[in-house]
C-alpha positions, -999 to 999 in steps of 0.1 A, spaced: 424 -570 476 392 -549 474 358 -565 471 322 -553 471 298 -561 499 281 -591 484 314 -606 473 330 -604 508 316 -636 522 324 -657 492 360 -644 490 367 -651 527 353 -686 524 375 -692 493 406 -679 512 398 -701 543 397 -732 521 428 -723 502 452 -737 528 482 -714 525 465 -685 544 476 -678 580 454 -648 588 427 -628 571 421 -591 580 389 -574 569 390 -536 568 363 -511 559 365 -484 533 383 -460 557 410 -486 565 398 -495 600 401 -532 609 367 -547 614 376 -584 618 407 -605 620 404 -642 613 433 -665 623 432 -695 599 446 -729 610 439 -764 598 413 -769 625 394 -737 616 384 -750 582 361 -777 594 351 -764 628 347 -726 626 344 -718 589 306 -716 587 301 -691 616 330 -670 603 314 -668 568 280 -660 584 296 -631 604 314 -618 574 281 -619 554 265 -598 581 293 -573 578 289 -572 540 254 -558 544 267 -528 563 288 -512 535 298 -516 499 336 -515 498 358 -537 518 396 -544 518 409 -579 526 445 -584 537 458 -619 534 488 -631 555 503 -663 541 527 -688 556 
């Protein structure tokens, strides 16, 4: 899925809380992988806030992002 910069953090947060997602890959407009987020049950409570903060910082760098979602 493609998202604009300001929507990136919210979409990643939504995907983390969804439950059926195994891994999230964030790519820039050129298709280069910028961040890979392995999602497990423990990640939701423990690591979600720092991940969303990092993704929010990335969102400020460019307008167009692509999110690849790997499900169970």
